[in-house]
VEXVOSE-113349 format. One record per atom (N, C-alpha, C, O): x, y, z. Coordinates in steps of 0.05 Angstrom, whole numbers, padded with zeros to 5 digits, always signed. Layout:
REM residues N
XYZ ...
This chain:
REM residues 279
-00347+00116+00005 -00343+00112+00034 -00314+00120+00042 -00310+00132+00063 -00295+00112+00026 -00267+00119+00032 -00263+00149+00031 -00250+00160+00049 -00273+00162+00010 -00270+00191+00008 -00285+00205+00031 -00276+00226+00041 -00308+00193+00040 -00322+00205+00062 -00305+00203+00088 -00304+00222+00104 -00291+00180+00091 -00274+00178+00115 -00251+00197+00114 -00244+00209+00135 -00239+00201+00090 -00217+00220+00088 -00227+00248+00093 -00213+00265+00106 -00251+00255+00082 -00261+00282+00085 -00272+00288+00113 -00269+00310+00123 -00286+00268+00125 -00299+00273+00150 -00280+00269+00174 -00277+00286+00191 -00267+00246+00174 -00249+00240+00196 -00221+00252+00192 -00208+00260+00211 -00212+00253+00167 -00186+00263+00161 -00165+00242+00166 -00169+00222+00181 -00142+00245+00153 -00119+00227+00157 -00101+00237+00179 -00092+00259+00178 -00097+00220+00198 -00080+00227+00221 -00051+00218+00215 -00044+00195+00215 -00034+00238+00210 -00006+00232+00203 +00010+00226+00228 +00004+00236+00250 +00029+00209+00225 +00046+00201+00247 +00066+00222+00254 +00067+00244+00243 +00083+00215+00274 +00103+00234+00284 +00123+00242+00262 +00131+00265+00261 +00130+00223+00244 +00149+00230+00223 +00139+00252+00206 +00156+00267+00195 +00113+00255+00202 +00102+00274+00183 +00091+00299+00196 +00085+00319+00182 +00088+00299+00222 +00076+00323+00236 +00096+00336+00255 +00092+00358+00264 +00117+00322+00262 +00136+00332+00282 +00130+00319+00309 +00108+00312+00315 +00151+00315+00324 +00148+00303+00350 +00176+00295+00361 +00196+00308+00355 +00176+00274+00377 +00201+00267+00390 +00203+00236+00390 +00184+00222+00396 +00227+00227+00384 +00233+00198+00385 +00255+00194+00405 +00278+00203+00401 +00249+00178+00426 +00269+00173+00447 +00273+00143+00449 +00254+00128+00450 +00298+00135+00450 +00305+00107+00453 +00317+00103+00481 +00336+00116+00488 +00305+00085+00496 +00314+00079+00523 +00328+00052+00524 +00321+00034+00509 +00347+00049+00542 +00360+00023+00547 +00353+00014+00575 +00358+00028+00595 +00342-00010+00577 +00334-00022+00602 +00354-00043+00610 +00369-00054+00594 +00354-00050+00636 +00372-00071+00646 +00364-00099+00638 +00380-00117+00637 +00339-00102+00632 +00329-00129+00624 +00309-00126+00601 +00298-00104+00597 +00304-00148+00587 +00285-00147+00565 +00257-00138+00574 +00248-00145+00596 +00244-00122+00558 +00218-00110+00565 +00197-00122+00547 +00200-00123+00523 +00174-00130+00559 +00152-00139+00544 +00139-00116+00529 +00133-00095+00541 +00135-00118+00503 +00125-00096+00487 +00097-00087+00496 +00092-00063+00498 +00079-00106+00502 +00052-00099+00510 +00052-00085+00537 +00037-00066+00542 +00070-00094+00555 +00072-00081+00582 +00082-00052+00579 +00073-00034+00592 +00102-00048+00561 +00113-00022+00557 +00092-00003+00545 +00089+00020+00553 +00077-00013+00526 +00056+00004+00513 +00034+00011+00534 +00025+00033+00535 +00026-00009+00550 +00006-00003+00570 +00016+00017+00590 +00000+00035+00598 +00041+00016+00598 +00052+00035+00618 +00052+00063+00606 +00045+00082+00620 +00061+00066+00581 +00062+00092+00569 +00034+00103+00564 +00029+00127+00568 +00015+00086+00557 -00013+00095+00553 -00025+00104+00580 -00039+00124+00581 -00020+00089+00601 -00030+00097+00628 -00018+00123+00637 -00030+00137+00654 +00006+00129+00628 +00019+00154+00636 +00007+00179+00621 +00014+00201+00627 -00012+00174+00603 -00025+00196+00589 -00017+00199+00560 -00021+00221+00549 -00005+00179+00548 +00004+00180+00520 -00007+00156+00505 +00008+00138+00497 -00033+00155+00501 -00045+00131+00487 -00037+00129+00458 -00038+00107+00446 -00030+00152+00445 -00023+00151+00417 +00006+00146+00412 +00015+00147+00389 +00022+00142+00433 +00051+00138+00429 +00056+00111+00415 +00041+00092+00419 +00076+00111+00398 +00085+00087+00384 +00108+00075+00400 +00130+00087+00400 +00105+00052+00412 +00125+00040+00429 +00134+00014+00416 +00118-00003+00409 +00160+00011+00413 +00172-00013+00401 +00195-00022+00419 +00209-00006+00431 +00198-00048+00421 +00219-00059+00438 +00236-00079+00423 +00228-00089+00402 +00260-00084+00433 +00278-00104+00421 +00284-00125+00443 +00279-00121+00467 +00296-00146+00434 +00302-00168+00453 +00324-00162+00473 +00326-00175+00494 +00340-00142+00467 +00362-00135+00486 +00356-00113+00505 +00374-00103+00519 +00330-00105+00507 +00322-00086+00528 +00319-00058+00518 +00312-00040+00534 +00322-00052+00492 +00318-00025+00482 +00289-00020+00477 +00274-00038+00468 +00280+00004+00484 +00252+00012+00481 +00252+00039+00466 +00265+00058+00474 +00238+00040+00443 +00235+00064+00427 +00207+00075+00430 +00187+00060+00427 +00205+00101+00436 +00179+00114+00440 +00178+00138+00422 +00195+00156+00423 +00156+00139+00406 +00151+00162+00388 +00126+00175+00397 +00104+00163+00398 +00128+00201+00404 +00104+00216+00413 +00104+00243+00400 +00125+00253+00390 +00081+00256+00399 +00078+00282+00388 +00088+00304+00407 +00097+00325+00399 +00086+00298+00433 +00094+00318+00453 +00125+00319+00454 +00138+00299+00453 +00135+00344+00455 +00164+00347+00454 +00176+00359+00479 +00200+00364+00480 +00160+00364+00499 +00171+00376+00524 +00186+00357+00541 +00182+00332+00540 +00205+00367+00556 +00221+00351+00574 +00205+00338+00596 +00211+00316+00606 +00184+00352+00605 +00167+00342+00626 +00153+00317+00617 +00151+00297+00632 +00142+00317+00593 +00129+00293+00583 +00148+00269+00581 +00141+00247+00586 +00173+00275+00572 +00193+00254+00570 +00200+00242+00597 +00205+00218+00599 +00200+00258+00618 +00205+00248+00645 +00183+00229+00654 +00187+00209+00666 +00158+00237+00647 +00135+00220+00654 +00137+00193+00640 +00131+00172+00652 +00144+00193+00615 +00147+00168+00600 +00170+00151+00612 +00167+00127+00614 +00191+00164+00619 +00214+00149+00631 +00206+00137+00657 +00214+00114+00663 +00191+00151+00673 +00182+00140+00699 +00163+00117+00694 +00164+00097+00709 +00146+00119+00674 +00127+00097+00668 +00142+00072+00659 +00135+00050+00667 +00163+00075+00643 +00178+00052+00634 +00195+00041+00657 +00199+00016+00658 +00204+00058+00676 +00219+00048+00699 +00202+00029+00715 +00212+00010+00727 +00176+00034+00716 +00158+00017+00732 +00156-00011+00721 +00150-00029+00737 +00160-00015+00695 +00157-00042+00684 +00183-00054+00675 +00185-00078+00670 +00204-00038+00673 +00230-00048+00663 +00253-00042+00681 +00276-00049+00675 +00248-00030+00704 +00270-00022+00721 +00283+00004+00711 +00272+00017+00693 +00306+00011+00721 +00320+00036+00713 +00325+00036+00683 +00336+00016+00672 +00319+00057+00670 +00324+00060+00641 +00341+00085+00636 +00339+00104+00651 +00357+00083+00616 +00375+00106+00608 +00369+00114+00580 +00362+00097+00563 +00371+00140+00574 +00365+00150+00548 +00390+00146+00530 +00412+00155+00536 +00386+00131+00509 +00408+00126+00490 +00407+00145+00466 +00428+00153+00456 +00383+00153+00458 +00381+00171+00435 +00356+00188+00439 +00335+00178+00447 +00358+00213+00432 +00335+00231+00435 +00335+00249+00410 +00351+00267+00407 +00316+00244+00392 +00314+00258+00367 +00289+00275+00367 +00267+00265+00373 +00292+00300+00360 +00269+00319+00358 +00264+00325+00329 +00281+00333+00314 +00239+00320+00321 +00230+00325+00293 +00212+00350+00294 +00190+00349+00304 +00222+00371+00282 +00208+00396+00282 +00185+00396+00262 +00184+00379+00244 +00166+00415+00264 +00144+00416+00245 +00153+00420+00216 +00141+00408+00198 +00174+00436+00212 +00183+00440+00184 +00195+00414+00172 +00190+00408+00149 +00210+00399+00188 +00220+00374+00178 +00198+00354+00173 +00198+00339+00153 +00178+00353+00191 +00156+00335+00187 +00140+00342+00162 +00132+00324+00148 +00137+00368+00157 +00123+00376+00132 +00139+00369+00108 +00127+00360+00087 +00165+00371+00109 +00182+00363+00086 +00181+00333+00081 +00179+00324+00058 +00181+00318+00103 +00179+00289+00100 +00152+00281+00088 +00150+00263+00072 +00130+00295+00097 +00104+00289+00087 +00102+00295+00057 +00091+00280+00041 +00115+00317+00049 +00115+00325+00020 +00130+00304+00004 +00121+00296-00018 +00153+00295+00014 +00169+00275+00000 +00154+00248-00001 +00156+00234-00021 +00139+00241+00020 +00124+00217+00019 +00102+00217-00002 +00098+00198-00017 +00087+00240-00004 +00067+00242-00024 +00079+00243-00052 +00068+00232-00071 +00103+00255-00055 +00117+00255-00080 +00125+00227-00089 +00123+00220-00112 +00135+00212-00069 +00142+00184-00075 +00118+00168-00085 +00120+00152-00103 +00095+00172-00072 +00071+00157-00080 +00062+00166-00108 +00055+00149-00124 +00064+00192-00113 +00056+00202-00140 +00075+00191-00162 +00066+00185-00183 +00101+00191-00156 +00120+00180-00175 +00115+00150-00181 +00118+00141-00203 +00108+00136-00160 +00103+00107-00164 +00079+00103-00182 +00080+00086-00200 +00058+00119-00179 +00034+00117-00196 +00041+00125-00225 +00033+00111-00244 +00056+00147-00228 +00064+00156-00255 +00082+00136-00269 +00078+00131-00293 +00100+00124-00254 +00118+00104-00266 +00103+00080-00275 +00109+00069-00296 +00083+00071-00259 +00067+00048-00267 +00051+00055-00292 +00049+00038-00310 +00040+00079-00294 +00024+00086-00317 +00042+00087-00342 +00034+00078-00363 +00066+00098-00340 +00084+00100-00363 +00092+00072-00372 +00092+00067-00396 +00100+00055-00353 +00109+00028-00361 +00087+00012-00374 +00091-00001-00395 +00063+00013-00363 +00041-00002-00374 +00032+00009-00402 +00024-00006-00419 +00035+00035-00405 +00028+00047-00432 +00047+00036-00453 +00039+00030-00475 +00073+00035-00446 +00093+00025-00465 +00090-00005-00469 +00093-00015-00491 +00084-00019-00447 +00083-00049-00449 +00057-00058-00462 +00058-00078-00477 +00035-00045-00457 +00010-00053-00468 -00001-00030-00486 +00012-00022-00505 -00025-00021-00479 -00036+00003-00492 -00045+00022-00470 -00048+00013-00447 -00050+00047-00477 -00058+00066-00457 -00085+00059-00444 -00091+00066-00422 -00102+00044-00459 -00128+00036-00448 -00124+00016-00425 -00136+00019-00404 -00107-00004-00429 -00101-00023-00408 -00087-00009-00385 -00092-00015-00362 -00068+00009-00391 -00053+00023-00370 -00072+00039-00353 -00069+00040-00329 -00091+00053-00366 -00109+00070-00351 -00127+00053-00333 -00132+00061-00310 -00136+00030-00343 -00153+00012-00326 -00138+00002-00302 -00148+00002-00280 -00112-00007-00306 -00097-00018-00284 -00091+00004-00263 -00093-00001-00239 -00083+00028-00272 -00077+00049-00254 -00102+00059-00239 -00101+00067-00216 -00125+00059-00253 -00150+00067-00239 -00156+00047-00217 -00165+00056-00195 -00153+00021-00222 -00158+00002-00201 -00138+00005-00178 -00146+00002-00155 -00113+00011-00185 -00093+00015-00164 -00099+00039-00147 -00097+00039-00123 -00107+00061-00160 -00114+00086-00146 -00138+00081-00127 -00139+00091-00105 -00157+00065-00137 -00180+00058-00120 -00171+00043-00095 -00181+00048-00073 -00153+00024-00099 -00143+00008-00076 -00129+00026-00056 -00133+00024-00032 -00113+00044-00066 -00098+00062-00048 -00118+00080-00032 -00115+00083-00008 -00138+00091-00046 -00157+00108-00032 -00173+00093-00012 -00180+00103+00010 -00180+00068-00018 -00195+00052+00001 -00179+00045+00026 -00190+00045+00048 -00154+00039+00022 -00137+00034+00046 -00134+00059+00063 -00135+00057+00087 -00129+00081+00050 -00126+00107+00065 -00153+00113+00079 -00153+00121+00103 -00175+00109+00066 -00201+00114+00078 -00206+00096+00102 -00218+00104+00122 -00198+00070+00099 -00201+00051+00122 -00185+00061+00146 -00195+00060+00168 -00161+00070+00142 -00145+00080+00164 -00157+00105+00176 -00155+00110+00200 -00169+00122+00159 -00182+00146+00169 -00206+00139+00187 -00209+00151+00208 -00222+00120+00179 -00245+00112+00195 -00236+00098+00221 -00249+00102+00242 -00214+00083+00220 -00205+00069+00244 -00189+00087+00262 -00183+00080+00285 -00181+00111+00252 -00166+00130+00268 -00137+00121+00272 -00124+00130+00291 -00126+00106+00254 -00099+00097+00256 -00080+00117+00243 -00088+00130+00223 -00056+00120+00253 -00038+00141+00242 -00025+00131+00215 -00020+00107+00212 -00021+00150+00198 -00007+00145+00173 +00022+00153+00176 +00029+00176+00175 +00039+00133+00182 +00067+00139+00187 +00084+00126+00166 +00074+00117+00145 +00110+00123+00171 +00128+00112+00151 +00122+00082+00146 +00125+00073+00124 +00114+00068+00167 +00106+00040+00163 +00081+00037+00146 +00080+00020+00128 +00062+00055+00149 +00038+00055+00133 +00045+00062+00104 +00034+00050+00085 +00064+00080+00100 +00072+00087+00073 +00085+00063+00059 +00080+00058+00035 +00102+00048+00074 +00114+00024+00062 +00092+00004+00054 +00094-00008+00033 +00072+00001+00071 +00050-00017+00064 +00035-00007+00040 +00026-00023+00023 +00031+00019+00038 +00016+00030+00016 +00030+00026-00011 +00018+00019-00031 +00057+00029-00011 +00072+00024-00035 +00072-00005-00042 +00072-00012-00066 +00071-00023-00022 +00068-00051-00028 +00041-00058-00040 +00039-00074-00059 +00020-00045-00031 -00006-00048-00043 -00006-00039-00072 -00019-00051-00089 +00008-00017-00078 +00010-00007-00105 +00021-00029-00123 +00010-00035-00145 +00043-00041-00115 +00056-00062-00131 +00038-00087-00134 +00036-00098-00156 +00025-00095-00112 +00008-00119-00113 -00016-00114-00131 -00023-00131-00147 -00028-00091-00129 -00052-00085-00144 -00046-00085-00174 -00061-00097-00190 -00025-00072-00182 -00018-00070-00210 -00010-00098-00221 -00019-00105-00243 +00005-00113-00205 +00012-00140-00214 -00012-00157-00219 -00014-00172-00239 -00032-00156-00201 -00056-00172-00204 -00072-00164-00228 -00082-00181-00242 -00074-00138-00233 -00089-00128-00256 -00075-00135-00283 -00088-00142-00302 -00048-00133-00283 -00033-00139-00307 -00037-00168-00316 -00038-00173-00339 -00037-00186-00297 -00040-00215-00303 -00066-00219-00319 -00066-00233-00339 -00088-00208-00309 -00114-00212-00322 -00115-00197-00349 -00125-00208-00369 -00105-00172-00350 -00105-00157-00375 -00088-00170-00396 -00094-00170-00420 -00065-00182-00388 -00048-00195-00407 -00062-00220-00418 -00059-00226-00442 -00077-00234-00402 -00092-00257-00412 -00114-00248-00431 -00118-00261-00452 -00126-00225-00425 -00147-00214-00444 -00134-00207-00470 -00146-00212-00491 -00110-00196-00470 -00097-00189-00495 -00090-00214-00511 -00093-00214-00535 -00081-00235-00498 -00076-00260-00512 -00101-00272-00524 -00100-00282-00547 -00123-00271-00510 -00148-00282-00520 -00158-00266-00544 -00169-00278-00563 -00153-00240-00544 -00162-00224-00567 -00146-00231-00592 -00157-00230-00614 -00121-00238-00588 -00105-00243-00612 -00115-00268-00627 -00113-00270-00651 -00125-00287-00612 -00134-00312-00625 -00164-00316-00621 -00174-00338-00625 -00178-00295-00614 -00207-00297-00609 -00224-00295-00633 -00248-00301-00632 -00213-00287-00656 -00230-00284-00680 -00251-00263-00676 -00245-00240-00670 -00276-00270-00681 -00297-00250-00678 -00312-00252-00652 -00334-00241-00650 -00300-00264-00632 -00313-00266-00605 -00316-00238-00593 -00297-00223-00593 -00339-00231-00582 -00342-00205-00570 -00322-00200-00547 -00314-00219-00533 -00314-00175-00544 -00294-00169-00524 -00304-00175-00496 -00289-00183-00478 -00330-00171-00491 -00341-00177-00464 -00338-00206-00457 -00332-00214-00434 -00343-00223-00477 -00340-00252-00472 -00311-00260-00467 -00305-00276-00450 -00293-00247-00482 -00265-00252-00477 -00256-00243-00450 -00240-00256-00437 -00267-00221-00440 -00261-00210-00414 -00270-00230-00392 -00255-00235-00373 -00294-00240-00395 -00304-00260-00376 -00286-00285-00376 -00281-00297-00355 -00278-00293-00400 -00260-00317-00402 -00233-00311-00389 -00222-00329-00375 -00223-00287-00393 -00197-00281-00381 -00198-00281-00350 -00180-00291-00337 -00220-00270-00339 -00223-00271-00310 -00226-00299-00300 -00214-00306-00280 -00242-00316-00314 -00246-00343-00305 -00220-00359-00306 -00215-00376-00288 -00203-00355-00326 -00179-00370-00329 -00158-00362-00309 -00142-00379-00300 -00157-00337-00300 -00137-00327-00281 -00147-00326-00253 -00131-00321-00235 -00173-00332-00248 -00183-00330-00221 -00170-00350-00202 -00164-00342-00179 -00166-00375-00210 -00152-00393-00191 -00124-00383-00183 -00117-00385-00160 -00109-00372-00202 -00083-00362-00195 -00085-00338-00176 -00070-00336-00157 -00104-00320-00181 -00108-00297-00164 -00116-00305-00136 -00105-00294-00117 -00134-00324-00133 -00143-00333-00107 -00121-00347-00092 -00117-00342-00068 -00106-00364-00106 -00085-00379-00092 -00063-00360-00083 -00053-00363-00060 -00055-00341-00099 -00035-00322-00091 -00045-00305-00068 -00030-00300-00049 -00070-00296-00070 -00081-00279-00049 -00084-00294-00022 -00078-00283-00001 -00093-00319-00023 -00096-00334+00001 -00068-00339+00014 -00066-00339+00039 -00048-00345-00002 -00021-00348+00010 -00012-00324+00024 +00000-00326+00046 -00017-00300+00012 -00009-00275+00026 -00026-00270+00050 -00016-00260+00071 -00052-00277+00049 -00070-00272+00072 -00062-00288+00096 -00063-00278+00119 -00054-00313+00092 -00046-00330+00115 -00022-00317+00130 -00022-00315+00155 -00003-00307+00115 +00021-00294+00128 +00013-00268+00141 +00022-00263+00164 -00004-00253+00129 -00011-00227+00140 -00029-00230+00165 -00026-00214+00184 -00046-00249+00165 -00063-00254+00188 -00045-00263+00212 -00049-00254+00234 -00025-00279+00206 -00006-00287+00227 +00009-00263+00238 +00013-00261+00263 +00017-00245+00221 +00031-00221+00230 +00013-00203+00246 +00021-00192+00267 -00012-00201+00238 -00031-00184+00252 -00037-00195+00280 -00041-00179+00298 -00039-00221+00282 -00046-00233+00308 -00022-00236+00326 -00024-00231+00350 +00001-00244+00315 +00024-00250+00332 +00046-00229+00331 +00064-00230+00347 +00044-00210+00313 +00065-00191+00310 +00065-00168+00329 +00084-00152+00330 +00043-00165+00345 +00042-00143+00364 +00033-00117+00350 +00029-00116+00326 +00032-00096+00366 +00023-00070+00356 +00042-00058+00335 +00033-00043+00318 +00067-00064+00337 +00087-00053+00319 +00082-00061+00290 +00088-00047+00271 +00070-00085+00286 +00064-00095+00259 +00035-00096+00253 +00027-00104+00231 +00018-00089+00272 -00011-00092+00268 -00020-00073+00245 -00035-00082+00227 -00013-00048+00246 -00022-00029+00226 -00011-00037+00198 -00026-00036+00178 +00014-00046+00197 +00025-00055+00171 +00009-00079+00160 +00004-00079+00136 +00003-00098+00178 -00012-00121+00169 -00040-00114+00160 -00050-00125+00141 -00053-00096+00175 -00081-00089+00168 -00081-00075+00141 -00099-00080+00125 -00062-00057+00136 -00061-00044+00110 -00057-00063+00087 -00070-00061+00066 -00039-00082+00091 -00034-00102+00070 -00057-00121+00066 -00064-00129+00044 -00070-00129+00089 -00094-00146+00087 -00115-00133+00070 -00127-00145+00052 -00120-00107+00076 -00141-00093+00061 -00132-00090+00032 -00149-00093+00014 -00106-00085+00027 -00097-00081+00000 -00099-00107-00017 -00106-00106-00040 -00093-00130-00005 -00094-00155-00019 -00123-00162-00027 -00129-00169-00050 -00141-00159-00008 -00169-00165-00013 -00181-00146-00033 -00195-00154-00052 -00176-00120-00029 -00186-00100-00048 -00173-00102-00075 -00186-00097-00096 -00148-00110-00076 -00134-00113-00102 -00147-00135-00119 -00150-00132-00143 -00154-00158-00106 -00167-00179-00121 -00194-00170-00131 -00202-00177-00153 -00209-00155-00115 -00236-00146-00123 -00234-00125-00144 -00250-00125-00163 -00216-00106-00142 -00214-00084-00161 -00206-00093-00189 -00213-00081-00209 -00190-00115-00190 -00182-00126-00216 -00207-00135-00232 -00210-00129-00255 -00225-00149-00218 -00249-00160-00231 -00270-00139-00235 -00282-00138-00257 -00274-00121-00216 -00297-00103-00217 -00290-00075-00227 -00308-00059-00232 -00264-00069-00229 -00256-00042-00238 -00238-00043-00263 -00245-00031-00283 -00216-00058-00261 -00197-00057-00283 -00208-00069-00309 -00207-00057-00330 -00220-00093-00307 -00230-00107-00330 -00254-00092-00343 -00253-00087-00367 -00275-00083-00328 -00296-00068-00341 -00287-00042-00354 -00296-00035-00375 -00268-00028-00340 -00258-00003-00351 -00241-00008-00376 -00243+00007-00396 -00225-00030-00376 -00210-00036-00400 -00228-00043-00424 -00223-00034-00446 -00249-00058-00419 -00268-00065-00440 -00282-00039-00451 -00285-00036-00475 -00290-00022-00433 -00303+00003-00441 -00284+00021-00458 -00292+00031-00479 -00259+00024-00449 -00240+00040-00464 -00233+00028-00491 -00231+00042-00511 -00230+00001-00491 -00223-00012-00516 -00246-00011-00536 -00242-00010-00560 -00271-00011-00526 -00294-00009-00544 -00296+00019-00555 -00302+00021-00579 -00291+00039-00540 -00293+00066-00549 -00268+00075-00565 -00271+00091-00584 -00245+00064-00558 -00221+00072-00572 -00206+00046-00581 -00186+00039-00569 -00216+00033-00601 -00203+00007-00609 -00176+00013-00621 -00170+00034-00632 -00159-00007-00619 -00133-00005-00630 -00135-00005-00661 -00151-00019-00672 -00118+00012-00674 -00119+00012-00703 -00111-00015-00715 -00093-00028-00705 -00125-00022-00736 -00120-00047-00749 -00092-00046-00762 -00085-00025-00773 -00077-00067-00762 -00051-00067-00775 -00054-00063-00805 -00072-00074-00818 -00035-00049-00816 -00036-00043-00845 -00032-00069-00861 -00016-00086-00854 -00047-00071-00882 -00045-00095-00899 -00018-00094-00914 -00010-00073-00923 -00005-00117-00917 +00020-00117-00931 +00016-00110-00960 -00004-00117-00972 +00036-00096-00972 +00035-00088-01000 +00037-00112-01018 +00052-00131-01011 +00022-00113-01040 +00023-00136-01058 +00051-00139-01071 +00064-00119-01078 +00060-00163-01073 +00087-00168-01084 +00085-00168-01114 +00066-00178-01126 +00105-00156-01126 +00106-00155-01156 +00120-00179-01166 +00141-00188-01155 +00109-00190-01187 +00122-00212-01200 +00144-00202-01220 +00139-00184-01236 +00166-00213-01218 +00188-00206-01236 +00196-00230-01252 +00196-00252-01242 +00202-00225-01276 +00211-00247-01294 +00219-00237-01321 +00215-00214-01328 +00232-00253-01335 +00242-00245-01362 +00219-00243-01382 +00201-00260-01382 +00220-00223-01398 +00200-00219-01419 +00210-00233-01444 +00232-00228-01454 +00193-00252-01455 +00201-00267-01478 +00191-00252-01503 +00196-00261-01525 
């Protein structure tokens, strides 16, 4: 479903990655964020990203770069905030946006590669592959969700995605580490039974941690306004999917890989020679 969303709907990149214009206005009085967004949307820019501060500054990010469009946005803000003055006007060209998009994808790829390398050294390549596979699944599902919802993938979304990467790997590592401990003292217990036991023993910790994060993220999504809504939605999806992928993807894949490629048995110690005086 996620891949279908990416393939059919496509990922809509934000202004930072496609090029556009970022203008910061200064108003005489504090501006309500919802009122500013509604005014800019009514002016013909429903996809604009509008953020406000408590001291009257309003930041508007749009794909349109013409001066005429900027005058229309300024007039719309004047209607809800009074006279506004331009404090900063940054133009992001298509080449710069493409470069930023490339760097963002490179950062995401390096994060995945670094996780795989660390887990391979810390555990075994079988456990590392299972954890990274679950993490990749979570990332693709979050991207697919944003594709279906038509939300832009901007720098805030990238920050949320990297947070999902860390959370997903951490959750998988906790369960896989418990599985490794159980194997060490499990004797002849089948690996599948040990995996079920590892999930059961770590499930309360996983649920408690996830619920604590969910309460905060729901509060941000409801009370944080549009500027934090996308960030909260991405993290909400990542937390829920991360808990599910650990149980339904990481653990079964680790068991399958460990069954097909078991770790070599440790070498038996060499017999000690007895030394003594010959009578």
